[in-house]
N, C-alpha and C positions, 0 to 999 in steps of 0.2 A: 257703636256702627249704626248709622240710619237704616231703616228699611230701604230706602232707595239705593243707598250703597250696596247693601247686601243683595238687592235684586240685580243690580247691575253687575255684581261680581259673579253671581250664579249664572247670569246670561252669558258673559264672557267664557265662563267655564263650559257651558253647553256647546257654544260655538267652537270652541277649541277640541272638545272631544268629538265633535262631528267631523272636523278636519282630520283628527288622529284616526278615526274610523275609516275614513276615506283612504288614508295612507295605508293603514293595514289592509284594508280590502285589495288595494292595488298590490301590495306585496304577494298577498295569497294568490291573487289573480295571475301573478307572473313568475310563480315559483319555478316554473320550467322554462321560462324565456332566456335564451342564451344572452349574455351580455348584461342582464338586468341586475343592477346594484339595490340592495334593500335600502327603502326610504325610512327615514323617522322625521316627526315634526319636532322642530325646535322651539321651545315654549319660553316665552319671557314674560315677567310681571309687568302689569300696568300700574301706575301710580297717579295720584292726585292730591294736592296739598300735603305732599310729604307722606301719604299713606298709600299702602298697596290697596288697590280696589278691583283688582281682577288679573286675567292671564290672556295672552293672545299667542297666535302662532307667528313667529318672526319669519320662518321659511322652512322649506322641506329640504333636508340633506341626505345625500348618499352615504351609506357605510362603506368607506373605501379605505383601505391600507395601501398607501402611496408606495411603500417600500416592496411589499409583496408585489404590486402591479409592475414595478420596474423589473423585479426578478422574473416575474411571468413572461414579461415581453422578451427579456434576455434569452430565457429558456425556450421560448416559442422560436425565436431566431435559430438557436441551436438546433431544434428539432427540425426545422426546415432544411438545415444543412446536412445532419447526419441521415434523415430520411431519404434525401435525394441520393446521397451517395451510396446508401445500402441498397437502394433499388438498382442503380446502374451498376455497381460492381457486381451484383448477383447476376445481372444480365451479362456482364462481361465474362464472368466465370463460365456460364453456360456455353460461350463461344468456344472456350479452351477445352471444355469437357472435363469429366471427372477422373481422376486418376484410376486406372483399371479398366476403363471403359474403351472397347475397341475403337470407337470412332474420335477419341480423344487424340490430340498430337502424339503423347507416348504410345498409343495404341496403334496408330497408322505408321509410326517409324518402327515400332517392334515388328509390324508385319512386314515392313520393307527390309529389315536386317533379317528376318527370317527367309525371306526370298533370297537374299544374297548368299545366305548360308547354304541354301539348297544349290545355289548356282556355283559356290565354291566347292561343293562336294561332287557336282556333276557339270562342269563348265560346258561340255558338248551339247547339253540339253536343251534344244529348242523351246521346250515347255519352261524350263527354268529360266531361261532369257526373257521370255514373254512375261512370266510371273514378275520378274524383277522391274520391267518397265512398267507394268500395270501398277505395283505397289509404288514405284517412285512418282508416277503420275498421279495416284491418290493422294500422296503425301503433299506434292505440290499444290494440288487442288485444294487440300485441307488448309494449308498456309494461305492460299489466296482467300478462301471463304472466311478464315478467322480475320484477316486484314480487312476485308471490305466489310465485315460485320463491325470491327471496331469503328470504321469511318462512318458506318451508318449510325452508330451510338454517338458519335461526334456530332453528326448531322441533327440528331434528335435533341441533343443538349442545346444545340442552337434554336431549334423550334421552341423548345421549352424556356429559354432565356427570353425569346421574342414575346412569348405569351405573358411571362412574368412582368416584363416591362410593361407592356401594355395595361396589365391588370394594376400594376403599380400607379400608372397614370390616373386610372380610374379612381383609385382609392385616394389619391392625393386630391383630385378635384373635389370628391365628395366631402373630405376632410376640410377643405377649404371652404365649402358652402357651410357645413355645419359650424365651423369655427367663427364665421361671421355671425352667425345666429347666437352662438354662445357669447360673443362679445357684447351683442345687444341686450342680452339678458344679464350681463355682468357674471356670468358663471353660475347663475341661480337656477337654471332649468336642468334638474335631474336627467329627464328624458333625452335632452340634446347632448349632454354630457356623455350619457351610455351609448348614445349612437355613434359619436365620434370616437370614443374609446374602442368600440367594436371594429371601426374601420382601421384605427391605428394598430390594434392587435392583430389584425388580418396583414397589414403592411409588414409587421414585424416579422411574420413569417417568412417574407420574401427577402428582407434585408435587416440587418442589425440598425436597432435605433436609438437615439438619445432624444428623450422628450423633455422640455422644459416648459413651465406653465407661467405665463404671465399674470399680472396683477388682475386683470378683468376676466381671467378664465380662459383667454386663448392660449394656443401652445405655440412652441417653435419645434420643428422636427430636422433632425440631421443623422447620419450615419455615424458609427463610432469613430470612423476614419476621418470624419470631418466634412462629408458631403452635405451641404445645406439641401433639405428637401422641401420645407415649408416654413414660412413665418407669416406675419400678418400682410406682408406685401404680396404674398401669393405662393403657390407651389411652382416648382421646377418642372419642366417638362423633359422626361427621359426618352431616349431614343437608342434604338439598337439596330446596327447595320449588319445583319445576318448575311453570310455568304453562301447559304444553303449547302450545295454539295461539298463534301470534304474529302481531301485526300491526305496522305502522310505528310505531305510537304505544306499542309495548310496550317500554319503555326501563328500564335500570337506573337505581335510585336508592336513597339509604340511607334514606329516608323511607317513610311508609305508602303513597306512591303508586307504590311500584315495580311495574313490569309484568312483571318477569322473575324467575326464581328466583335465590335466593341460598344459599351455603353456611354453615351454622353448626356450630360444635364445642362439644360439651358435655362438661366434664371429669367424672371420676368424682365428684367433689364437688357436681356439680350447676350449675357455673358455665357459662354459654352465651355465645359470642362470635360476632359476624358477621365471617366470615374475609374477605369481599368488601369490606365497608366499610371494612375497616382495611388492605387491600391486604396479607394475610398470606400468599397464594399468588402467586409471582413466576414460577414457570417449570413446565415439565412439561406433559403433555398437557392437565390441566385449565386451567392458565393460558392455554394457546392457545385452548381452547375459549371461554373467556370473553372474551378479546379479540376472537375472531371475532364472537361474539354481540353484543358491546356496542360494538364500533368497527368492524372492517372491514366486516361485513354491514350495520350502520348506515349507514355512510359510503356504501356501494353503494346502498342504498335512497335516501339523500338526493340521491345523483346522478340516479337515474332520476325522482325526484320534481322535481329541478331541471330535468330535460329536459321532463318533462310541463308543468310551470308555465310554462317558457320558451316551449314551443309554444303553449300555451293564450293566453298574454299577446302573444306576437307577433301572432297573428291577431286577437285581441280587444280590444287596448288602443290607444287614440289616444293619439298622444305630442303634447301641447301645448307646443311649444317656445316659450321666453320670448321676447317681443319687446323689441326695445332701449329703454330709456328713460333719461331723463336729468332731472335737476332741479339747475339751476346747473352746477357742476363736477362733480357726482355722477353717476356713471352706473351703469347695471344693467340690470335685466329686469323686465317684467311677465309673470306667469305664470297663464293662465286655468285655475282649479281646478273649473270648472263641472263637476258630476256626479260628484266624485271620491268614489270608494267605499272601504268599509273595507278596509284593507290596501293600498290603492294608494300611490304614492310621488311625492313631489315631490322632486326632485334639484337641488341647488345646488352649483356647483363655485365656489370662492373661492380666493384666494392672500392669506396674511397673512405678512407679513415675508418674502416670497420662498418660503414654503412653501405648497404646493398642498394643498388639503383638499376632500374631497367629503363632503357633508352629505346624508343621506337621511331626509326628514321623512315619516313613515309615519302614514297616516291611521288613529288608533286612538281610540275613544270614551273619554272620561274615565273612569278607573277600571280599563281595560284593562291588561293586563300584557304588555309588549314582551319575547319572548326574546333571547337573545343571537344574533347573526348572522341577524337576521331577514330581511335582504335577500340578494340573490343576490352582493352585492359584499362580499368579506371585508375590504376596505380602507376602506369608508366609515364615516362618523359617524353612528350611528343614533339618531333622536330620535323620540319618539312624539308626535303632535301631533293635537288634535281639530279636524278641519276643518269640523265642522257649524256652527261660528261663526267665520267668516272673520277677524273682528277679532281674536278670542282667539287664532286660529290664527297670525295675523301677530305678535302679541306674543311668542308661544312661539318661533317662529322667529327672531325679533329676539334673543331672550335666549340662544338656543344660538349664534347667530353672533357675538355679541358687541357691544360698544359702537361698534367700527370701522364697523358697516353700519346703515342705516336700513331697517326693514321696515315697511310700511303696507299697506292693502288698500282697494280700490274694489269694493264687492260681493264676488264670489268670486275677483277678480283681486289675487292677491298681487305687491306691488312690493319689490323688494330693490335697495338702491342702496348703492354704496361711499362711502368718506369724502371722495372728490373729490380726493384727493392721490395723485399718479401714483407707482405703484410700492410703495405701503404696503399698502393692504387693497383688493383688486380682486375683482369678481365676474366670472368668465369664462363662466359659462353656468349656465342654470336651465331647467328643464322639468317637467312632469307627465305621469305615464303614468296615464291613465284608462281603466278598464274600461267599455265600452259595453254596458249591462245591459237596455236598453229593446227597443225594436222592431229586428228584423234589417233593416228597411228604413227606416232612420232619416235615410238620406242621406249617412252616413259609409261609405267602402269597409270600414273595420273591422268585425268581427262575431265573434260566440261561434262559431266553427266546432266547437270543442271545448268541453265543459262538464264539472263536476263532477258524476259519476254519483250522488253520495250525495242531491243534492237537485236536480239538473237545472239548476243554475244556472251562470253563468259564473264562471271563476275570478278572483277578485280579490286573493288573497293575505291574506284576513282573518284576524285573530287572536282573534275573538269567542269561539270554543270551541277554544282550541289553534290550532296553524297550520294553515290550510286546506292548505298546500303538503304538510305530512306525510301520506304515503301516497297522495297524488294519482296517482301512476302506475297505482296498482291500481284507481282510480276512474274515470279518463279515458275518456270516450266521445264519440262524435260527436253534435253536437246533435240530438236527435230531430225538431226542427222542420225543420232543414235536409235530414234524410233523407226527410221526408215531402214537401218541396217543394224539389228540387235546383235550381230556377231562382233560390233565394236564394245560390247560389253566384255568380250574376252581377248580379242585380238587387238594388242597395243602395238603391234608392228604388223608390216605386210606378211611377215613369215611366221606369226605366231601360231602355233598349233590349236585347233579348236578346243582341244581339251586342256589348254593351259590354265593354272589356276591363279597366275600372279595377279592380274588386275581384279578379279573377284574377291581374292583374298584381301588386297589392299583396301577395297572399297569397305569390306567387313570390318577390317581393322581399324579404319578410319572413323568408323561409326559406333564401334562397341569396345575399343581397346585404347586408341590413341587419346591423350588428353589434350584438351585446348583450354586456353584461358579466354573466358568470354564475360561479358557485363550482364549482370542480373539486376533490373529495375525492382524497386521497392514500392512503386506507385505513387511516391511523392516527389518526384524529380531525381532521387538518389539512385545511385548504381554501385553495386559492390561487385569485385572480382569472383568469378566462379570458375574453378579449375575441375574439369572432369570430361568425361567422354560426351559425344554429342547425344547418344541415347539417354544418358543420365540427365544432360542438361534439359532435354524436352521434358523430363519428368519433373524436374525442379522448375521449370517455367509454369507448369500447370499447378504444381503445388504452391508456388508463390502467389499466383492469381487466387487460389482457393484461400490462403491465409489473408490477402487483402480483403476478400469478401467476406470472410469471417470476421475479420477485425472490425470492418465497416457496419456489420449486422450488431456486433456486440455494442459497439459505441451507440448505435442508434437505440438499442434496447435499455442500455444505461440512461441515455438521454430521456427516453420516455418515462422512465421511472421517476427521474428528477423532475421532470415536467408535471407528471401526474401528482406528485407531492406538492409541488408549489401549487398547482390548481385546487387541490383539495384545501391547503390552507388559506388560499384567497376566497374560495367559495364559503369556508367557515367564517371568514372575517365580513365577507360582502354579500354572500347569498342569502336567500331566505329560507328560514326554519319555520315550518308550519307549526311546530309545537310552541316555539317562542313567539310567533305572532298571534296564536290563540291566547296565550298567558298575557300578552299585551292587551288583547281585545276584552278580556275579562276585566282587567285593570281600568280601561277605559270605560267599559260598562258601568262599573262601580262608581267612577268619578261622575259619570253622566247622571246616575241614579241620585248621588249625592247632591249634585247641583239642581237637579229636578225637584228634590225633597226640599232644599232651601227655598227654592222659588214658591212651592206650594205652602210652605210654612208662612213666607212673607205675604202671599195672598190672603191666607187665613188670619192673619195679624191685621192686615189693612181691612179686611171685611169686618173684623171685630171692631177696629176703630171707627168704621163707617157707622156701625150701629149704636155706638155711645152718643 
């Protein structure tokens, strides 16, 4: 090797080590910088005349594990989803109260039943009557408060969604700007790549992302559901048309009747797509907020509405149990439907081929629309029947039950008989639950202690203008007529003695002993049948909300553990280790010293040659 070649080789080594030192110093300086990826200088040999004559830095690369980066973004989306659900379900639970608390739903209902017990023991006591009205008003007010709180939570989710959509637009614009610069550098500028990745990672918290990288280092972004967010042509523009104030009837639908906001995405070319209608956002904070708004909180509202409707019906509905009826070998029941109101239900239990079935025949005027799960029993077969014409009603009931049963009427009494053959098709029970809407002293102990505050009328379960049950918890009040005349708590007829226990005993029994079948929501859009007393049901509702909140908290804790683990692995692969950088620095310094020594030796040799 000639002296000039040795000098050139050593000089290239010095330049290379200087660059390496700059890279190491940059790593050390950014050890605590969020989103910074460790750099390393990529060295290549230089050749001339077929011989290696030096080294140079081909570029500076990031230490990045692409697989871990994808996993981290996925878990970041998951954490955004679980985190927001844990926060809101905890707030939701606080509205219902804790089991055992006097201010919780079971607590105020228990106080109400205690007041009823005192009234049943001393019906003539004005103090006991006043206490019942006070406790009843407190319970109705608590339901109102819980319902209003739920709708406020739903309004809060819309506010949060709006903020997240606005932030997503900001991030997409920044990503677009950085991506253009990355493209110009052909993906060779680590600083630009880090900045873009930081923006993408923040976007991943808001929604699930699928990131693909192009040959020149630019990226394409979409959600896992297929919503295109960004490509080299530019970002989409997201929009959210929030509705602001929420009510129990403000529900999501893909049609014009939508009562809540939706997210639309408009491409640079002007094409607009409804991201919610097509289910294009499946994880992240936005997906969690949408699920809360449209499922979890809607279920919670349905739950308090169910409690309010059950309470009103328990007090105000007369149960006309079917009377045994026979015709030859056929047996069945006669059910009196006199006074049946819109939304009232006639229930028939039959067994066909050994399979038990429950039919709920709901009084609905011809032309009305019966929604899905119209009754409190999620396991029944629901049939709309117009009871205004008993003969027509009997025919409709017969059609629904099938040819194995015979249905007829005598006035408003409906008769249902089996086929007369034992063990084939049998009628096991039949009854009608009828709301008493007339005088509060009609002679029946049932009466409308609670009414729908929207019109001051008893709750019947009508579907004339949508379901009357929807939002009932926010509207339930104590009947003003009873508040004006507390004697009505006892006097179910004009001649009822002031010390009569019939009506107080019935109210107490309907809350603490009579079992009803009610729908219990699970927080995810599903409902199971719960059979028990109204007092037990109130406790179960609170317990169910506690279980939902606890489940959300556990899921979030588990998700945080998973994300922390991925972050640690990603940091180990891409982060800066001071110890490793110092080790690298020592090696670079040794290389620098070696190259410097070569240059010094070459100089000495050249000086010697010049003196010869």
